[in-house]
Z-matrix of the N, CA and C atoms (Angstrom, degrees):
N
C 1 1.439
C 2 1.523 1 108.22
N 3 1.343 2 116.71 1 134.19
C 4 1.398 3 124.65 2 176.61
C 5 1.548 4 114.23 3 -76.68
N 6 1.251 5 117.89 4 140.15
C 7 1.481 6 123.23 5 177.34
C 8 1.533 7 110.23 6 -78.73
N 9 1.293 8 115.73 7 127.09
C 10 1.448 9 120.27 8 176.35
C 11 1.578 10 111.73 9 -67.32
N 12 1.322 11 115.06 10 161.97
C 13 1.433 12 119.17 11 -179.35
C 14 1.587 13 110.16 12 -59.91
N 15 1.288 14 115.00 13 -36.14
C 16 1.441 15 117.71 14 -178.31
C 17 1.547 16 110.95 15 -68.12
N 18 1.362 17 114.10 16 -41.27
C 19 1.476 18 117.40 17 177.92
C 20 1.529 19 110.23 18 -66.56
N 21 1.269 20 118.39 19 -35.72
C 22 1.495 21 120.74 20 179.43
C 23 1.542 22 109.17 21 -62.93
N 24 1.379 23 116.82 22 -45.15
C 25 1.428 24 119.71 23 177.89
C 26 1.535 25 113.40 24 -63.69
N 27 1.254 26 119.05 25 -27.80
C 28 1.446 27 122.39 26 -177.32
C 29 1.528 28 112.74 27 -92.16
N 30 1.348 29 118.00 28 -6.35
C 31 1.453 30 118.99 29 -178.04
C 32 1.491 31 111.02 30 -77.86
N 33 1.296 32 113.86 31 155.83
C 34 1.460 33 116.89 32 -179.44
C 35 1.599 34 103.20 33 -142.70
N 36 1.320 35 116.02 34 153.99
C 37 1.479 36 122.75 35 179.52
C 38 1.525 37 109.41 36 -69.81
N 39 1.299 38 116.40 37 111.46
C 40 1.470 39 118.83 38 -179.06
C 41 1.478 40 111.65 39 -70.54
N 42 1.338 41 119.17 40 -25.30
C 43 1.509 42 119.35 41 -179.94
C 44 1.511 43 109.03 42 -67.50
N 45 1.374 44 115.47 43 -41.84
C 46 1.528 45 118.65 44 176.80
C 47 1.588 46 109.02 45 -60.19
N 48 1.346 47 113.39 46 -43.72
C 49 1.498 48 116.20 47 -177.71
C 50 1.503 49 109.63 48 -63.64
N 51 1.302 50 117.68 49 -34.92
C 52 1.450 51 119.43 50 -179.28
C 53 1.552 52 110.29 51 -70.86
N 54 1.263 53 117.08 52 -35.51
C 55 1.485 54 124.09 53 177.92
C 56 1.560 55 106.18 54 -63.78
N 57 1.290 56 116.04 55 -47.37
C 58 1.483 57 118.62 56 177.09
C 59 1.537 58 113.39 57 -60.54
N 60 1.381 59 114.07 58 -44.53
C 61 1.440 60 120.64 59 178.28
C 62 1.529 61 111.01 60 -58.63
N 63 1.294 62 118.79 61 -42.64
C 64 1.461 63 123.88 62 179.85
C 65 1.501 64 110.93 63 -60.52
N 66 1.311 65 117.42 64 -42.97
C 67 1.454 66 124.69 65 -176.45
C 68 1.554 67 108.76 66 -71.00
N 69 1.323 68 117.04 67 -37.67
C 70 1.482 69 121.20 68 -171.42
C 71 1.567 70 110.51 69 -92.16
N 72 1.272 71 116.55 70 -2.29
C 73 1.432 72 121.72 71 -174.33
C 74 1.567 73 116.92 72 -52.12
N 75 1.341 74 113.28 73 -36.97
C 76 1.456 75 121.09 74 -178.51
C 77 1.528 76 112.14 75 -73.26
N 78 1.330 77 119.76 76 -15.23
C 79 1.442 78 122.94 77 -175.11
C 80 1.494 79 107.70 78 -92.46
N 81 1.285 80 115.85 79 107.06
C 82 1.508 81 121.29 80 -175.50
C 83 1.523 82 113.77 81 -67.64
N 84 1.301 83 118.22 82 -13.07
C 85 1.481 84 122.38 83 -174.77
C 86 1.555 85 109.83 84 -92.89
N 87 1.322 86 118.26 85 12.12
C 88 1.463 87 120.66 86 -172.74
C 89 1.573 88 109.25 87 -95.20
N 90 1.307 89 115.23 88 128.63
C 91 1.418 90 120.72 89 173.05
C 92 1.551 91 107.82 90 -126.02
N 93 1.310 92 116.22 91 153.60
C 94 1.464 93 120.47 92 177.18
C 95 1.577 94 109.71 93 -105.26
N 96 1.348 95 111.95 94 143.07
C 97 1.474 96 117.26 95 -176.60
C 98 1.550 97 105.69 96 -144.86
N 99 1.328 98 117.45 97 138.76
C 100 1.434 99 119.19 98 170.31
C 101 1.537 100 107.47 99 -73.39
N 102 1.347 101 115.00 100 131.50
C 103 1.411 102 121.57 101 -174.82
C 104 1.532 103 111.04 102 -163.54
N 105 1.307 104 117.04 103 147.48
C 106 1.480 105 121.20 104 -179.43
C 107 1.561 106 114.50 105 56.33
N 108 1.338 107 113.39 106 26.26
C 109 1.479 108 115.01 107 -176.95
C 110 1.485 109 115.71 108 74.54
N 111 1.328 110 116.14 109 13.32
C 112 1.408 111 121.61 110 179.63
C 113 1.590 112 108.48 111 -143.44
N 114 1.307 113 115.70 112 -140.51
C 115 1.460 114 119.64 113 177.52
C 116 1.519 115 107.31 114 -128.89
N 117 1.332 116 114.63 115 142.22
C 118 1.477 117 121.19 116 176.44
C 119 1.467 118 111.05 117 -123.22
N 120 1.346 119 114.95 118 147.59
C 121 1.455 120 121.21 119 177.58
C 122 1.540 121 103.92 120 -107.13
N 123 1.312 122 112.93 121 122.62
C 124 1.486 123 121.59 122 -174.38
C 125 1.558 124 106.72 123 -102.06
N 126 1.329 125 115.29 124 135.16
C 127 1.469 126 122.33 125 175.10
C 128 1.513 127 107.61 126 -121.77
N 129 1.308 128 114.20 127 121.91
C 130 1.477 129 120.70 128 -179.10
C 131 1.573 130 110.62 129 56.11
N 132 1.338 131 112.47 130 31.58
C 133 1.478 132 116.81 131 179.06
C 134 1.508 133 117.60 132 86.29
N 135 1.385 134 115.46 133 -1.03
C 136 1.459 135 119.41 134 -179.69
C 137 1.488 136 109.26 135 -112.80
N 138 1.395 137 115.88 136 139.78
C 139 1.457 138 119.17 137 174.28
C 140 1.483 139 109.55 138 -60.00
N 141 1.335 140 116.66 139 132.47
C 142 1.479 141 121.04 140 -179.76
C 143 1.561 142 110.33 141 -114.19
N 144 1.341 143 112.47 142 -63.30
C 145 1.517 144 118.80 143 177.84
C 146 1.468 145 108.13 144 -137.28
N 147 1.329 146 114.91 145 167.03
C 148 1.504 147 120.83 146 179.37
C 149 1.485 148 112.59 147 -171.21
N 150 1.267 149 113.33 148 -175.14
C 151 1.456 150 124.00 149 178.80
C 152 1.483 151 110.72 150 -131.03
N 153 1.335 152 116.36 151 129.76
C 154 1.437 153 123.24 152 173.03
C 155 1.544 154 105.00 153 -128.50
N 156 1.293 155 115.26 154 119.25
C 157 1.491 156 121.11 155 -174.62
C 158 1.573 157 109.35 156 54.34
N 159 1.384 158 114.06 157 -113.16
C 160 1.477 159 117.03 158 -176.64
C 161 1.569 160 106.40 159 -108.14
N 162 1.260 161 121.18 160 9.04
C 163 1.435 162 123.15 161 -175.40
C 164 1.477 163 115.21 162 -105.67
N 165 1.293 164 116.80 163 144.76
C 166 1.479 165 123.70 164 169.99
C 167 1.576 166 106.67 165 -80.39
N 168 1.294 167 115.75 166 140.65
C 169 1.470 168 120.25 167 174.62
C 170 1.552 169 104.43 168 -118.91
N 171 1.305 170 116.66 169 130.70
C 172 1.441 171 121.05 170 177.33
C 173 1.560 172 108.81 171 -129.20
N 174 1.315 173 115.54 172 134.94
C 175 1.420 174 124.04 173 174.75
C 176 1.495 175 107.47 174 -89.87
N 177 1.392 176 115.77 175 107.34
C 178 1.439 177 119.71 176 -175.14
C 179 1.477 178 113.70 177 -107.48
N 180 1.395 179 118.89 178 -12.60
C 181 1.407 180 121.27 179 -174.37
C 182 1.485 181 115.05 180 87.00
N 183 1.335 182 116.62 181 159.56
C 184 1.450 183 118.13 182 -171.32
C 185 1.529 184 110.53 183 -72.57
N 186 1.352 185 119.03 184 -31.54
C 187 1.458 186 123.15 185 -178.07
C 188 1.541 187 112.37 186 -64.73
N 189 1.296 188 117.71 187 -34.34
C 190 1.467 189 124.85 188 -177.94
C 191 1.485 190 114.88 189 -97.92
N 192 1.357 191 115.56 190 -5.65
C 193 1.452 192 120.38 191 -172.83
C 194 1.486 193 112.50 192 -58.63
N 195 1.334 194 119.12 193 -55.02
C 196 1.505 195 120.95 194 -176.60
C 197 1.502 196 111.54 195 -63.69
N 198 1.361 197 119.66 196 -38.53
C 199 1.398 198 122.37 197 -179.85
C 200 1.529 199 109.49 198 -64.97
N 201 1.281 200 119.28 199 -38.14
C 202 1.411 201 122.20 200 179.47
C 203 1.553 202 110.08 201 -68.44
N 204 1.325 203 116.44 202 -40.45
C 205 1.449 204 120.71 203 176.50
C 206 1.553 205 115.46 204 -59.77
N 207 1.322 206 111.87 205 -23.88
C 208 1.484 207 117.36 206 178.03
C 209 1.492 208 112.79 207 -77.74
N 210 1.383 209 117.37 208 -11.38
C 211 1.422 210 120.48 209 -178.26
C 212 1.550 211 111.47 210 -81.26
N 213 1.338 212 118.63 211 153.75
C 214 1.466 213 119.76 212 -179.67
C 215 1.564 214 114.13 213 -57.48
N 216 1.241 215 119.04 214 147.18
C 217 1.465 216 125.91 215 170.86
C 218 1.506 217 114.41 216 68.01
N 219 1.316 218 116.84 217 18.45
C 220 1.448 219 122.85 218 177.42
C 221 1.540 220 111.36 219 -106.85
N 222 1.315 221 116.56 220 154.92
C 223 1.426 222 121.58 221 176.18
C 224 1.501 223 108.77 222 -154.37
N 225 1.345 224 114.90 223 162.05
C 226 1.416 225 124.33 224 -179.93
C 227 1.519 226 109.70 225 -61.18
N 228 1.347 227 115.26 226 138.32
C 229 1.531 228 116.82 227 172.17
C 230 1.539 229 106.75 228 -85.93
N 231 1.316 230 114.94 229 117.74
C 232 1.515 231 117.30 230 -176.56
C 233 1.505 232 107.60 231 -147.62
N 234 1.294 233 119.19 232 41.61
C 235 1.515 234 121.23 233 -173.74
C 236 1.512 235 110.86 234 -63.61
N 237 1.370 236 119.17 235 -19.03
C 238 1.484 237 120.83 236 -179.86
C 239 1.554 238 108.97 237 -94.72
N 240 1.330 239 116.18 238 -1.04
C 241 1.515 240 118.74 239 -173.05
C 242 1.467 241 111.43 240 93.91
N 243 1.323 242 117.05 241 -9.24
C 244 1.485 243 120.97 242 179.95
C 245 1.524 244 106.30 243 -119.30
N 246 1.289 245 119.05 244 129.41
C 247 1.427 246 121.86 245 177.87
C 248 1.546 247 113.47 246 -58.40
N 249 1.259 248 117.94 247 141.37
C 250 1.466 249 123.39 248 176.38
C 251 1.521 250 107.07 249 -109.49
N 252 1.275 251 116.17 250 110.02
C 253 1.479 252 121.12 251 -166.78
C 254 1.500 253 113.92 252 -73.07
N 255 1.280 254 121.50 253 -18.06
C 256 1.433 255 123.11 254 179.20
C 257 1.526 256 115.34 255 -90.57
N 258 1.323 257 115.27 256 -10.22
C 259 1.504 258 117.22 257 -173.86
C 260 1.547 259 110.52 258 -123.93
N 261 1.315 260 111.63 259 156.83
C 262 1.501 261 118.47 260 174.14
C 263 1.547 262 107.85 261 -137.38
N 264 1.369 263 110.90 262 148.77
C 265 1.498 264 118.97 263 169.81
C 266 1.499 265 104.67 264 -93.22
N 267 1.440 266 112.18 265 143.00
C 268 1.443 267 118.50 266 169.04
C 269 1.533 268 105.82 267 -124.16
N 270 1.314 269 113.26 268 129.72
C 271 1.439 270 119.85 269 178.84
C 272 1.495 271 110.65 270 -82.46
N 273 1.391 272 116.78 271 160.47
C 274 1.433 273 120.37 272 -171.09
C 275 1.509 274 121.27 273 -43.45
N 276 1.335 275 119.99 274 -45.82
C 277 1.468 276 120.12 275 -178.44
C 278 1.547 277 112.27 276 -60.06
N 279 1.315 278 115.65 277 -21.59
C 280 1.480 279 121.43 278 -176.78
C 281 1.501 280 111.90 279 -79.02
N 282 1.273 281 119.20 280 -12.23
C 283 1.478 282 122.89 281 179.56
C 284 1.551 283 114.41 282 -141.66
N 285 1.332 284 115.42 283 21.64
C 286 1.460 285 119.89 284 -175.38
C 287 1.490 286 116.83 285 -66.02
N 288 1.327 287 117.00 286 -25.60
C 289 1.451 288 119.94 287 177.35
C 290 1.575 289 109.20 288 -107.84
N 291 1.276 290 119.10 289 154.70
C 292 1.460 291 121.87 290 -171.44
C 293 1.612 292 111.49 291 -63.59
N 294 1.323 293 115.09 292 -33.46
C 295 1.455 294 117.60 293 179.02
C 296 1.524 295 110.28 294 -62.41
N 297 1.339 296 119.91 295 -42.58
C 298 1.471 297 123.95 296 177.87
C 299 1.550 298 111.05 297 -66.07
N 300 1.278 299 113.70 298 -40.02
C 301 1.505 300 117.29 299 179.15
C 302 1.544 301 107.14 300 -64.96
N 303 1.213 302 119.38 301 -46.01
C 304 1.469 303 121.72 302 -179.36
C 305 1.563 304 111.80 303 -60.38
N 306 1.339 305 115.02 304 -38.35
C 307 1.477 306 119.13 305 176.93
C 308 1.490 307 110.96 306 -59.45
N 309 1.357 308 116.36 307 -45.77
C 310 1.431 309 121.22 308 -179.56
C 311 1.508 310 112.14 309 -66.85
N 312 1.323 311 115.79 310 -39.97
C 313 1.516 312 117.58 311 178.33
C 314 1.540 313 108.08 312 -64.63
N 315 1.331 314 116.95 313 -41.24
C 316 1.469 315 121.57 314 179.59
C 317 1.566 316 111.94 315 -59.37
N 318 1.363 317 115.36 316 -36.16
C 319 1.437 318 118.04 317 178.12
C 320 1.555 319 110.15 318 -65.95
N 321 1.343 320 113.11 319 -44.11
C 322 1.460 321 116.97 320 177.96
C 323 1.454 322 112.11 321 -63.48
N 324 1.323 323 119.20 322 -44.33
C 325 1.486 324 120.89 323 -179.20
C 326 1.506 325 109.95 324 -65.79
N 327 1.303 326 120.09 325 -38.86
C 328 1.448 327 120.07 326 178.60
C 329 1.493 328 110.92 327 -58.62
N 330 1.320 329 116.70 328 -42.79
C 331 1.486 330 118.43 329 -179.76
C 332 1.539 331 110.44 330 -69.24
N 333 1.327 332 119.25 331 -51.93
C 334 1.492 333 116.66 332 -172.39
C 335 1.505 334 109.96 333 -71.66
N 336 1.297 335 120.57 334 -23.62
C 337 1.486 336 120.85 335 176.08
C 338 1.465 337 111.40 336 -72.32
N 339 1.334 338 121.65 337 -14.98
C 340 1.412 339 124.87 338 175.79
C 341 1.581 340 113.36 339 -84.81
N 342 1.321 341 113.49 340 -5.71
C 343 1.468 342 120.35 341 178.60
C 344 1.504 343 111.86 342 -96.68
N 345 1.242 344 120.97 343 153.10
C 346 1.456 345 124.23 344 176.28
C 347 1.481 346 108.61 345 -69.09
N 348 1.380 347 118.15 346 143.27
C 349 1.460 348 118.44 347 177.83
C 350 1.488 349 113.29 348 -64.91
N 351 1.344 350 116.82 349 147.09
C 352 1.434 351 122.20 350 178.04
C 353 1.530 352 108.70 351 -81.47
């Protein structure tokens, strides 16, 4: 059966999601939620990291946004056609090894842990 265009847009790389799950397993406050046409990992009720198609999504906050966009393999999150100032996409080479993935997760955790729990 062929995947429809809508299903393709809503698909996300389950291997990336599993890597995130493995890294976040020790954090008891993590929940998973379908969001942005992919999957998001919520910490204390706030979206922290996720996967949309083949890209990692990290919530870095407005203060760190521009600095993160200056890093290799990152780009503006604009899936709706409007930039989302608190989030960045990271393409595969930017998190292909576990150390890089953990750095991005830590950036997301640092920001969401600064927010009051929902």
